[in-house]
DSSP file (Angstrom, degrees, kcal/mol; ACC not computed):
  #  RESIDUE AA STRUCTURE BP1 BP2  ACC     N-H-->O    O-->H-N    N-H-->O    O-->H-N    TCO  KAPPA ALPHA  PHI   PSI    X-CA   Y-CA   Z-CA
    1    1 A M    >         0   0    0      0, 0.0     3,-0.7     0, 0.0     4,-0.3   0.000 360.0 360.0 360.0 122.1   -5.1   -7.9   -4.8
    2    2 A G  G >>  +     0   0    0      1,-0.2     3,-1.3     2,-0.2     4,-0.5   0.761 360.0  76.7 -67.1 -26.6   -7.3   -8.5   -7.7
    3    3 A V  G 34 S+     0   0    0      1,-0.3     3,-0.4     2,-0.1     4,-0.3   0.852  97.8  42.5 -53.1 -41.2   -9.5   -5.5   -6.8
    4    4 A L  G <> S+     0   0    0     -3,-0.7     4,-2.4     1,-0.2    -1,-0.3   0.469  87.4  94.2 -92.6   0.1   -7.1   -2.8   -8.1
    5    5 A K  H <> S+     0   0    0     -3,-1.3     4,-1.1    -4,-0.3    -1,-0.2   0.943  93.2  39.1 -59.3 -48.0   -6.1   -4.7  -11.3
    6    6 A K  H  < S+     0   0    0     -4,-0.5    -1,-0.3    -3,-0.4    -2,-0.1   0.686 111.9  58.4 -81.2 -12.9   -8.7   -2.9  -13.3
    7    7 A V  H  4 S+     0   0    0     -4,-0.3    -2,-0.2     1,-0.2    -1,-0.2   0.956 109.0  44.3 -71.5 -46.5   -8.0    0.3  -11.5
    8    8 A F  H >< S-     0   0    0     -4,-2.4     3,-0.9     1,-0.2    -2,-0.2   0.668  92.2-171.7 -75.4 -19.8   -4.3    0.3  -12.6
    9    9 A G  T 3<  -     0   0    0     -4,-1.1    -1,-0.2    -5,-0.2    -2,-0.1  -0.352  55.9 -26.1  64.6-139.8   -5.2   -0.7  -16.2
   10   10 A R  T 3  S+     0   0    0     -4,-0.1    -1,-0.2    -2,-0.0    -4,-0.1  -0.069  81.6 154.7-105.6  31.2   -2.2   -1.6  -18.5
   11   11 A Q    <   -     0   0    0     -3,-0.9    -3,-0.0     1,-0.1    72,-0.0  -0.281  40.1-143.6 -60.8 146.2    0.6    0.3  -16.8
   12   12 A V        -     0   0    0      1,-0.1    -1,-0.1    70,-0.0    71,-0.0   0.859  37.7-147.9 -82.0 -43.1    4.1   -1.2  -17.5
   13   13 A G        -     0   0    0     71,-0.1     2,-0.4    68,-0.1    70,-0.2  -0.042   5.8 -98.2  86.3 166.0    5.5   -0.4  -13.9
   14   14 A T  E     -A   82   0A   0     68,-2.5    68,-2.7    -2,-0.0     2,-0.6  -0.960  23.5-133.9-124.9 133.5    8.9    0.6  -12.5
   15   15 A T  E     -A   81   0A   0     -2,-0.4     2,-0.3    66,-0.3    66,-0.3  -0.816  21.6-160.8 -95.7 125.0   11.4   -1.7  -10.8
   16   16 A Y  E     -A   80   0A   0     64,-3.6    64,-2.6    -2,-0.6     3,-0.1  -0.807  17.1-117.3-106.8 144.5   12.9   -0.4   -7.6
   17   17 A E    >   -     0   0    0     -2,-0.3     3,-1.3    62,-0.2    59,-0.2  -0.246  47.6 -72.5 -71.6 165.0   16.1   -1.6   -6.0
   18   18 A D  T 3  S+     0   0    0      1,-0.2    59,-0.2    59,-0.1    -1,-0.2  -0.330 119.2  19.0 -48.9 129.8   16.3   -3.3   -2.6
   19   19 A G  T 3  S+     0   0    0     57,-1.9     2,-0.4     1,-0.3    -1,-0.2   0.658  79.5 153.2  78.3  19.1   15.8   -0.7    0.2
   20   20 A T    <   -     0   0    0     -3,-1.3    56,-2.7     1,-0.1     2,-0.7  -0.684  42.2-133.3 -80.0 128.9   14.1    2.0   -1.8
   21   21 A V  E     -B   75   0A   0     -2,-0.4    54,-0.2    54,-0.2     3,-0.1  -0.773  21.6-174.5 -83.9 113.4   11.9    4.1    0.4
   22   22 A L  E     -     0   0A   0     52,-2.3     2,-0.3    -2,-0.7    -1,-0.2   0.872  68.6 -21.1 -77.3 -39.0    8.5    4.6   -1.1
   23   23 A F  E     -B   74   0A   0     51,-1.0    51,-1.8    -3,-0.1    -1,-0.3  -0.971  64.3-131.2-161.3 165.7    7.3    6.9    1.4
   24   24 A E    >   -     0   0    0     -2,-0.3     3,-2.0    49,-0.2    46,-0.4  -0.820  37.3 -82.0-123.3 160.7    8.0    7.8    5.1
   25   25 A I  T 3  S+     0   0    0     -2,-0.3    46,-0.2     1,-0.2     3,-0.1  -0.324 114.5  25.2 -56.0 132.1    6.0    8.3    8.3
   26   26 A G  T 3  S+     0   0    0     44,-2.5    -1,-0.2     1,-0.3    45,-0.1   0.214  88.7 128.4  97.7 -15.7    4.4   11.8    8.3
   27   27 A E    <   -     0   0    0     -3,-2.0    43,-2.3    42,-0.1    -1,-0.3  -0.370  67.1-109.7 -72.8 156.3    4.3   12.4    4.6
   28   28 A T        -     0   0    0     41,-0.2    41,-0.2    -3,-0.1     2,-0.1  -0.724  35.4-121.6 -84.5 122.0    1.1   13.4    3.0
   29   29 A P        +     0   0    0      0, 0.0     3,-0.1     0, 0.0    -1,-0.1  -0.350  46.7 151.9 -67.1 130.3   -0.3   10.5    0.8
   30   30 A D        +     0   0    0      1,-0.3    57,-2.7    -2,-0.1     2,-0.3   0.423  61.6  24.9-136.7  -7.1   -0.8   11.4   -2.8
   31   31 A Q  E     -C   86   0A   0     55,-0.3     2,-0.3    29,-0.1    -1,-0.3  -0.973  59.4-143.0-152.0 166.3   -0.4    8.0   -4.6
   32   32 A I  E     -C   85   0A   0     53,-2.6    53,-2.4    -2,-0.3     2,-0.4  -0.893  14.0-142.0-128.1 162.0   -0.7    4.2   -4.2
   33   33 A Y  E     -CD  84  59A   0     26,-2.5    26,-2.3    -2,-0.3     2,-0.5  -0.937   2.7-154.1-122.9 146.0    1.3    1.3   -5.5
   34   34 A S  E     -CD  83  58A   0     49,-2.1    49,-2.4    -2,-0.4     2,-0.8  -0.989  25.3-129.7-115.6 129.4    0.3   -2.1   -6.7
   35   35 A I  E     +C   82   0A   0     22,-2.3    21,-3.4    -2,-0.5    22,-0.3  -0.699  28.4 174.1 -86.6 112.3    3.1   -4.7   -6.4
   36   36 A V  E    S-     0   0A   0     45,-2.1     2,-0.3    -2,-0.8    -1,-0.2   0.892  73.5  -8.8 -76.8 -45.4    3.7   -6.7   -9.6
   37   37 A S  E    S+C   81   0A   0     44,-1.4    44,-3.3    18,-0.1    -1,-0.3  -0.983 108.3  28.8-158.6 151.6    6.7   -8.5   -8.2
   38   38 A G  E    S-     0   0A   0     -2,-0.3    17,-1.0    42,-0.2     2,-0.3  -0.678  79.5 -75.7  99.4-160.6    8.9   -8.4   -5.1
   39   39 A Q  E     -CE  77  54A   0     38,-0.7    38,-3.4    -2,-0.3     2,-0.4  -0.999  23.0-152.1-151.4 147.7    7.9   -7.3   -1.6
   40   40 A V  E     -CE  76  53A   0     13,-2.6    13,-2.6    -2,-0.3     2,-0.3  -0.988  14.2-153.4-121.0 128.8    7.3   -4.1    0.4
   41   41 A D  E     -CE  75  52A   0     34,-3.0    34,-2.4    -2,-0.4     2,-0.5  -0.822   7.2-143.9-102.0 140.1    7.9   -3.9    4.2
   42   42 A F  E     -CE  74  51A   0      9,-2.7     8,-2.7    -2,-0.3     9,-1.0  -0.925  25.6-169.3-103.6 128.2    6.0   -1.5    6.4
   43   43 A L  E     -CE  73  49A   0     30,-3.2    30,-2.5    -2,-0.5     6,-0.2  -0.851  15.6-132.6-121.7 150.2    8.3   -0.1    9.3
   44   44 A T    >   -     0   0    0      4,-1.9     3,-2.7    -2,-0.3    28,-0.1  -0.424  44.1 -88.8 -87.6 170.0    7.7    1.9   12.4
   45   45 A K  T 3  S+     0   0    0      1,-0.3    -1,-0.0    -2,-0.1    27,-0.0   0.858 131.2  52.9 -48.2 -39.2    9.7    4.9   13.5
   46   46 A S  T 3  S-     0   0    0      2,-0.1    -1,-0.3     1,-0.1    -3,-0.0   0.572 121.2-108.5 -81.7  -4.7   12.1    2.6   15.3
   47   47 A G    <   +     0   0    0     -3,-2.7     2,-0.3     1,-0.3    -2,-0.1   0.492  69.0 145.3  96.5   0.6   12.6    0.4   12.1
   48   48 A R        -     0   0    0      1,-0.1    -4,-1.9    -5,-0.0     2,-0.5  -0.565  50.9-123.2 -81.8 140.7   10.7   -2.6   13.3
   49   49 A R  E     +E   43   0A   0     -2,-0.3    -6,-0.2    -6,-0.2     3,-0.1  -0.659  33.4 171.0 -82.5 127.5    8.7   -4.4   10.5
   50   50 A V  E     +     0   0A   0     -8,-2.7     2,-0.3    -2,-0.5    68,-0.2   0.579  68.0   9.5-109.9 -15.7    4.9   -4.7   11.3
   51   51 A L  E     -E   42   0A   0     -9,-1.0    -9,-2.7    67,-0.1     2,-0.4  -0.954  54.8-160.2-166.2 140.4    3.8   -6.0    7.9
   52   52 A S  E     -E   41   0A   0     -2,-0.3     2,-0.3   -11,-0.2   -11,-0.2  -0.993  14.6-170.0-125.1 137.3    5.2   -7.4    4.6
   53   53 A V  E     -E   40   0A   0    -13,-2.6   -13,-2.6    -2,-0.4     2,-0.2  -0.973   4.2-167.4-130.7 146.5    3.2   -7.5    1.4
   54   54 A K  E >   -E   39   0A   0     -2,-0.3     3,-1.5     1,-0.3   -19,-0.2  -0.541  40.8 -32.0-127.9-174.8    3.9   -9.1   -1.9
   55   55 A A  T 3  S+     0   0    0    -17,-1.0    -1,-0.3     1,-0.2   -19,-0.2   0.045 122.9  29.1 -45.9 139.6    2.9   -9.4   -5.6
   56   56 A G  T 3  S+     0   0    0    -21,-3.4    -1,-0.2     1,-0.4   -52,-0.2   0.403 102.8  98.5  91.6  -4.0   -0.7   -8.8   -6.0
   57   57 A D    <   -     0   0    0     -3,-1.5   -22,-2.3   -22,-0.3    -1,-0.4  -0.435  64.2-127.4-110.0-176.5   -1.1   -6.5   -3.1
   58   58 A F  E     -D   34   0A   0    -24,-0.2     2,-0.3    -2,-0.2   -24,-0.2  -0.874  10.6-152.9-133.8 160.8   -1.2   -2.7   -2.7
   59   59 A V  E     +D   33   0A   0    -26,-2.3   -26,-2.5    -2,-0.3    15,-0.0  -0.987  67.2  17.0-141.2 131.1    0.6   -0.1   -0.7
   60   60 A G        +     0   0    0     -2,-0.3     3,-0.4   -28,-0.2   -29,-0.1   0.770  68.6 129.5  93.6  27.8   -0.4    3.3    0.5
   61   61 A I    >   +     0   0    0      1,-0.2     3,-1.7     2,-0.1     4,-0.2   0.308  38.0 102.1 -95.8   3.5   -4.1    3.4    0.1
   62   62 A A  G > > +     0   0    0      1,-0.3     3,-1.9     2,-0.2     5,-1.2   0.682  62.9  79.2 -60.5 -22.9   -5.0    4.6    3.7
   63   63 A F  G > 5S+     0   0    0     -3,-0.4     3,-1.3     1,-0.3    -1,-0.3   0.724  81.2  68.5 -64.8 -19.1   -5.6    8.1    2.3
   64   64 A L  G < 5S+     0   0    0     -3,-1.7    -1,-0.3     1,-0.3    -2,-0.2   0.725  97.6  52.6 -71.4 -18.1   -9.0    6.8    1.2
   65   65 A F  G < 5S-     0   0    0     -3,-1.9    -1,-0.3    -4,-0.2    -2,-0.2   0.040 130.9 -89.6-105.1  18.1  -10.0    6.5    4.9
   66   66 A G  T < 5S+     0   0    0     -3,-1.3     2,-0.4     1,-0.3    -3,-0.2   0.521  70.9 155.9  85.0   9.6   -9.1   10.1    5.8
   67   67 A C      < -     0   0    0     -5,-1.2    -1,-0.3     1,-0.2     3,-0.1  -0.587  21.3-173.6 -62.0 120.7   -5.4    9.6    6.7
   68   68 A S  S    S+     0   0    0     -2,-0.4     2,-0.3     1,-0.1    -1,-0.2   0.619  70.2  34.6 -90.6 -19.4   -3.7   12.9    6.3
   69   69 A Q  S    S-     0   0    0    -41,-0.2   -41,-0.2    -7,-0.1     2,-0.2  -0.962  91.4 -99.2-135.1 148.6   -0.2   11.4    7.0
   70   70 A R        -     0   0    0    -43,-2.3   -44,-2.5   -46,-0.4   -43,-0.1  -0.491  25.7-158.7 -69.0 137.8    1.5    8.1    6.3
   71   71 A E  S    S+     0   0    0     -2,-0.2     2,-0.3   -46,-0.2   -46,-0.1   0.676  71.2  23.5 -92.5 -19.1    1.5    6.0    9.4
   72   72 A F  S    S-     0   0    0    -48,-0.1     2,-0.4   -28,-0.1   -28,-0.2  -0.931  79.0-109.8-137.8 159.3    4.4    3.7    8.4
   73   73 A T  E     - C   0  43A   0    -30,-2.5   -30,-3.2    -2,-0.3     2,-0.5  -0.814  29.6-147.5 -86.1 137.2    7.5    3.8    6.2
   74   74 A A  E     +BC  23  42A   0    -51,-1.8   -52,-2.3    -2,-0.4   -51,-1.0  -0.935  20.5 176.6-109.4 129.9    7.3    1.6    3.2
   75   75 A V  E     -BC  21  41A   0    -34,-2.4   -34,-3.0    -2,-0.5   -54,-0.2  -0.995  28.9-119.9-135.8 133.2   10.6    0.0    1.9
   76   76 A T  E     - C   0  40A   0    -56,-2.7   -57,-1.9    -2,-0.4     2,-0.6  -0.448  17.4-149.9 -72.2 148.1   11.2   -2.4   -0.9
   77   77 A K  E     - C   0  39A   0    -38,-3.4   -38,-0.7   -59,-0.2   -59,-0.1  -0.955  69.0 -24.2-119.7 110.1   12.8   -5.7    0.1
   78   78 A G  E    S-     0   0A   0     -2,-0.6   -39,-0.2   -40,-0.1   -59,-0.2  -0.062 118.7 -26.1  76.0 175.3   14.8   -6.9   -2.9
   79   79 A P  E    S-     0   0A   0      0, 0.0     2,-0.4     0, 0.0   -62,-0.2  -0.359  73.3-172.8 -58.6 137.7   14.1   -5.8   -6.4
   80   80 A T  E     -A   16   0A   0    -64,-2.6   -64,-3.6   -42,-0.2     2,-0.5  -0.994  17.8-149.2-139.2 129.9   10.4   -4.9   -6.5
   81   81 A K  E     +AC  15  37A   0    -44,-3.3   -45,-2.1    -2,-0.4   -44,-1.4  -0.906  27.1 179.5-104.2 132.8    8.3   -3.9   -9.6
   82   82 A L  E     -AC  14  35A   0    -68,-2.7   -68,-2.5    -2,-0.5     2,-0.4  -0.930  26.9-144.0-131.4 151.8    5.5   -1.5   -8.8
   83   83 A L  E     - C   0  34A   0    -49,-2.4   -49,-2.1    -2,-0.3     2,-0.4  -0.937  22.5-149.9-106.7 141.3    2.7    0.3  -10.5
   84   84 A K  E     + C   0  33A   0     -2,-0.4     2,-0.4   -51,-0.2   -51,-0.2  -0.879  15.3 178.7-114.3 142.2    1.8    3.9   -9.3
   85   85 A L  E     - C   0  32A   0    -53,-2.4   -53,-2.6    -2,-0.4   -77,-0.0  -0.967  23.5-130.5-141.6 125.6   -1.5    5.6   -9.4
   86   86 A D  E  >  - C   0  31A   0     -2,-0.4     4,-2.2   -55,-0.2   -55,-0.3  -0.275  27.2-109.4 -75.2 161.5   -2.1    9.1   -8.1
   87   87 A K  H  > S+     0   0    0    -57,-2.7     4,-2.1     1,-0.2     5,-0.2   0.887 112.8  55.0 -60.6 -43.0   -5.0    9.9   -5.7
   88   88 A K  H  > S+     0   0    0    -58,-0.3     4,-2.4     2,-0.2    -1,-0.2   0.925 110.4  45.0 -62.4 -44.2   -7.1   11.9   -8.3
   89   89 A L  H  > S+     0   0    0      1,-0.2     4,-2.5     2,-0.2    -1,-0.2   0.940 112.9  51.2 -75.9 -39.7   -7.2    9.1  -10.9
   90   90 A L  H  X S+     0   0    0     -4,-2.2     4,-2.1     2,-0.2    -1,-0.2   0.884 110.0  49.5 -52.0 -41.7   -8.0    6.5   -8.2
   91   91 A T  H  X S+     0   0    0     -4,-2.1     4,-2.3     2,-0.2    -2,-0.2   0.916 110.2  51.3 -65.5 -45.9  -10.8    8.7   -7.0
   92   92 A E  H  X S+     0   0    0     -4,-2.4     4,-1.5    -5,-0.2    -2,-0.2   0.910 108.1  51.7 -58.3 -41.1  -12.1    9.0  -10.6
   93   93 A R  H  X S+     0   0    0     -4,-2.5     4,-1.9     2,-0.2    -1,-0.2   0.907 109.0  50.7 -64.0 -41.6  -12.0    5.2  -11.0
   94   94 A I  H  < S+     0   0    0     -4,-2.1     6,-0.2     1,-0.2     7,-0.2   0.848 106.8  54.1 -64.4 -32.8  -14.0    4.7   -7.8
   95   95 A H  H  < S+     0   0    0     -4,-2.3    -1,-0.2     1,-0.2    -2,-0.2   0.852 108.4  49.8 -62.2 -36.0  -16.5    7.1   -9.0
   96   96 A Q  H  < S+     0   0    0     -4,-1.5    -2,-0.2     1,-0.3    -1,-0.2   0.833 129.8  19.4 -73.1 -38.2  -16.8    5.1  -12.2
   97   97 A D    ><  -     0   0    0     -4,-1.9     3,-2.1    -5,-0.1     4,-0.4  -0.734  67.6-174.5-137.8  91.3  -17.3    1.8  -10.2
   98   98 A P  T 3> S+     0   0    0      0, 0.0     4,-1.1     0, 0.0     3,-0.4   0.666  76.8  75.9 -63.1 -14.9  -18.4    2.5   -6.6
   99   99 A S  H 3> S+     0   0    0      1,-0.2     4,-1.9     2,-0.2     5,-0.2   0.746  81.8  69.6 -71.8 -16.3  -18.1   -1.2   -5.8
  100  100 A L  H <> S+     0   0    0     -3,-2.1     4,-3.1    -6,-0.2     5,-0.2   0.954  91.3  59.2 -57.6 -48.5  -14.3   -0.7   -5.7
  101  101 A A  H  > S+     0   0    0     -3,-0.4     4,-3.0    -4,-0.4     5,-0.2   0.923 106.1  47.8 -46.8 -55.0  -14.6    1.4   -2.5
  102  102 A Y  H  X S+     0   0    0     -4,-1.1     4,-2.1     1,-0.2    -1,-0.2   0.900 112.6  48.1 -56.8 -44.2  -16.3   -1.5   -0.7
  103  103 A K  H  X S+     0   0    0     -4,-1.9     4,-2.2     2,-0.2    -2,-0.2   0.883 111.9  49.9 -66.0 -40.7  -13.7   -4.0   -1.9
  104  104 A I  H  X S+     0   0    0     -4,-3.1     4,-2.8     2,-0.2    -2,-0.2   0.949 109.2  51.7 -59.1 -48.4  -10.8   -1.7   -0.9
  105  105 A M  H  X S+     0   0    0     -4,-3.0     4,-2.1    -5,-0.2    -2,-0.2   0.894 108.3  50.7 -57.8 -39.6  -12.3   -1.2    2.5
  106  106 A R  H  X S+     0   0    0     -4,-2.1     4,-1.6    -5,-0.2    -1,-0.2   0.947 111.9  48.4 -62.0 -47.8  -12.6   -5.0    3.1
  107  107 A E  H  X S+     0   0    0     -4,-2.2     4,-2.3     1,-0.2    -2,-0.2   0.920 110.7  51.7 -60.2 -44.3   -8.9   -5.4    2.1
  108  108 A M  H  X S+     0   0    0     -4,-2.8     4,-2.7     1,-0.2    -1,-0.2   0.824 105.2  54.9 -62.5 -34.3   -7.9   -2.6    4.4
  109  109 A S  H  X S+     0   0    0     -4,-2.1     4,-1.7    -5,-0.2    -1,-0.2   0.891 108.3  48.0 -65.9 -37.7   -9.7   -4.1    7.3
  110  110 A I  H  X S+     0   0    0     -4,-1.6     4,-2.0     2,-0.2    -2,-0.2   0.934 112.3  51.6 -65.7 -45.8   -7.8   -7.3    6.8
  111  111 A R  H  X S+     0   0    0     -4,-2.3     4,-2.2     1,-0.2    -2,-0.2   0.947 110.1  47.1 -57.8 -51.2   -4.4   -5.3    6.6
  112  112 A Y  H  X S+     0   0    0     -4,-2.7     4,-2.8     1,-0.2    -1,-0.2   0.842 108.8  54.5 -67.1 -30.9   -5.1   -3.4    9.8
  113  113 A R  H  X S+     0   0    0     -4,-1.7     4,-2.2     1,-0.2    -1,-0.2   0.927 109.9  48.0 -58.7 -45.7   -6.0   -6.5   11.7
  114  114 A E  H  X S+     0   0    0     -4,-2.0     4,-2.1     2,-0.2    -2,-0.2   0.866 112.2  48.6 -66.4 -36.9   -2.7   -8.0   10.6
  115  115 A I  H  X S+     0   0    0     -4,-2.2     4,-2.8     2,-0.2    -2,-0.2   0.939 111.7  49.0 -67.7 -46.8   -0.8   -4.9   11.7
  116  116 A I  H  X S+     0   0    0     -4,-2.8     4,-2.7     1,-0.2    -2,-0.2   0.883 111.6  50.6 -56.8 -36.7   -2.5   -4.7   15.1
  117  117 A E  H  X S+     0   0    0     -4,-2.2     4,-2.3    -5,-0.2    -1,-0.2   0.912 110.5  47.8 -68.2 -41.4   -1.8   -8.4   15.6
  118  118 A N  H  X S+     0   0    0     -4,-2.1     4,-2.0   -68,-0.2    -2,-0.2   0.917 113.7  48.2 -67.3 -44.0    1.9   -8.0   14.8
  119  119 A L  H  X S+     0   0    0     -4,-2.8     4,-1.6     2,-0.2    -2,-0.2   0.886 111.0  50.6 -63.3 -37.7    2.2   -5.0   17.0
  120  120 A T  H  X S+     0   0    0     -4,-2.7     4,-0.9     2,-0.2    -2,-0.2   0.925 111.8  47.0 -63.8 -45.2    0.4   -6.8   19.8
  121  121 A L  H  < S+     0   0    0     -4,-2.3     3,-0.4     1,-0.2    -1,-0.2   0.860 110.0  52.4 -58.6 -38.5    2.7   -9.8   19.6
  122  122 A A  H  < S+     0   0    0     -4,-2.0    -1,-0.2     1,-0.2    -2,-0.2   0.861 107.5  53.7 -74.4 -33.2    5.8   -7.7   19.4
  123  123 A A  H  <        0   0    0     -4,-1.6    -1,-0.2     1,-0.2    -2,-0.2   0.697 360.0 360.0 -70.5 -21.8    4.7   -5.9   22.6
  124  124 A D     <        0   0    0     -4,-0.9    -1,-0.2    -3,-0.4    -2,-0.2   0.447 360.0 360.0 -77.8 360.0    4.2   -9.2   24.6
């Protein structure tokens, strides 16, 4: 997602092994990730994959919308390079450029539509 490129700046990033749990359902969100390479899957409590995101996308930004707990578990699929940004710094960057908030909201609406569609298809 190009929206967060300027938010993350010139971080180098960290490569995580296949199957690394970034966060689990119920945890308090305190950071987001930008995917440089690889893939992250979102899983339900039962382990069902509801969404996969790849390089250029982001993971864990729902706290901007008042989510006090993680709604899904996020797990890397294959070697995955990520950039991390904590909640405080992201908030500061949004204050510097308020248009980021709108762009992030637009991307989140697309993401949630995909999740709802995947859950609906799985229930049929």
